[in-house]
N, C-alpha and C positions, 0 to 999 in steps of 0.2 A: 502495499501501501503505499504511493506515494505518502510523504508531510503533508502536500498540501489538499487531498483527497480526506485525510484523516481532520486535519485540522478544519476543512469546510463543513464537513460530519458534526465534530462537534459542535463547530458556532451555531448550527442550525440545532442541535437538540438544545444545546442551552440557550439558545433563543424561546425556546417553548417551554422549557420543562426546569431550568435552574443551571447555576453554574454546577460543574461536576464539582462531586464531595469526596470521591474516592473510588475504587476499583477493585473488584473480584479478577487477577490475572487468567490469562488464560491456563495457565498452570497450576490455580490454585489447590489442586486435589493430588498434586501430583504426576498428574499427565497432562501433556497439553490437549486439551478441549476444541484449538482451533479459534478460540472467541473469548474475548474477556464481558465482562460483564459491568459496567460504568453506573455508579452512580451519581444520581443529580437530586439538589435538594430545591426547593419553590423558593421563592424570595422569600415568602415570609416564615418558609422553616418549619411547616405540619406538615408536607406531603415528599416523599423519596420517589423517585422513580428508578427504577433498573431497568438499563437498556444496553442491550446486546451490542458487541463491536467487534465484528467480525467474521459474524456469520453471512455478510453478505459476499465474504470470496470466498466462500465453501462452492469449490465448485457442483460438487456433490447433490447440491442441495437445489432440485430444480425447481422453478418460480418463474413465470412472467417477467418478473423485475427481481433484482437483489435483494435480499430483506434481511431488517433488524425486528427486535422486538423490544415490547418496552413493557411495564409493569408499572401502576403506579396505585400506592399506597398508601397511608399515613406514617410520621416517621417513625414513629415507633412499631413499625412493622416493615424494617428495613430488611432485614433475615429472610421473611418469608417472598418479600417482593424481588430479593436475587435466588433463591430458591426456583421460583414459579418461572423467571426468565431461563435462567438458567436449565432448568429443566426441558420446557417448551425446546429450546433451542436444540439441547441434546436429543429430542426426538425429533426434531428437523432432520436432524444432520443423519440419523439411524435408519429414519425411513425414505432418506432421500428426496424429500420434497418440503417446500415451503408451506407456509400458510394461505388461505385464501379469507378474505372478511365472509364474518359470518360462519366461520368453521367453529365446529366446538369439538375440544381436546378431554374428554371424558375419562372421569377414573373409577376403579372399582371400591377403592380407598380414599379418603379423606386425602387430597394433593398437600395438605399443612396440617399436621397434628392437629387435635383437640377442636378442630373445627369444623365447620357443614360446608366445606368448600372443595366440592367432587368434579371438576373441571376448570376449562378459561373457555373464553370464547375471544376470537380474534374479530376486531372492531375497530374503526375510527376512536380516538383518544376523547372519551364523555364529557369532560373538562378542558379541552381546548376548542374554541369555537371559530377558528379558522379553519379552512381544508387543505390549508397548505402544510402543514404538521406531517401529513402521511406520504409525502413523496417529495423527495429531495433533485432539484432540478438539475442539472449541466448550465453552461454558459449561455446555451440557444433554448431555456425554455422545456426542454425536453427531459422530462421523468427520467432518472437513475436509479432511483430505490424507493423502496417502500419500507416505511414503518407501520408496522401491525401492534393495536396495543392489544393487552391480553386482559379480559377482565374476568375476575376469579368468580366461577359461579356457584351455585348451590345445588344440591341434588332435586330440590322442587324444581330449579331453574331449568335445567337439562332438560326433565321429565315433561316442561312446559312446551321446550321449544320440539321435542321430540313429538308432541299432540299438536302443535297449533302452530311452529314453524317460529323461527327469530324475531320477527314483527309484533309477536303476540309476547316476548319476552321485553325488547324495547318498550313496548306500551306499558307492559305492569312496569317496568323502572319507573318511566315519567309518571305515573298516575301514582305511583305509592311514595315517588319522590326517595328510592332506593339509595342507602349508601356505598356506591360501588369503591370505596375507598376501602371498605372495613372488611376484614375477611374474619372477622367475629361475628359477621351480622347472620342471623337466624335464616335459617332453611323457609 
């Protein structure tokens, strides 16, 4: 990766999610996973976003555009954000496919112990109003990178998607004003 390309990615992410506050390096677990996970803190310090950095360079991950993943949670849930973003990136590498908008990754067990979170859904960032976050353009304005936000979902939310589709889930979130930043929300 060129330093300039890395700087553009970092600048893009920092513009929307705040300054980088830390990093889990690619070799954090003793072997090189092929991507790092950067941590970004919101300006008010209330939120943390775990953003993969390097997934876009993994040639074995097939997708229309190179991808990076982000999980945004409350600041005290930093470890959980790191875990969810890193696990989803590892899954993408192992199956050889990137994610698509509205794709659900379910689990038989809670993804985070002692929570009702049994999956994630790939979507646009629910707390960034501008559409420009999801794609990073080159100098000519052509999209070169897709950034997918992974929102943790409960078993009941997965069942709703299976029964009625993703639009039903989004409508429920809006009508109930669901706090998507809290992995400890009820099922």
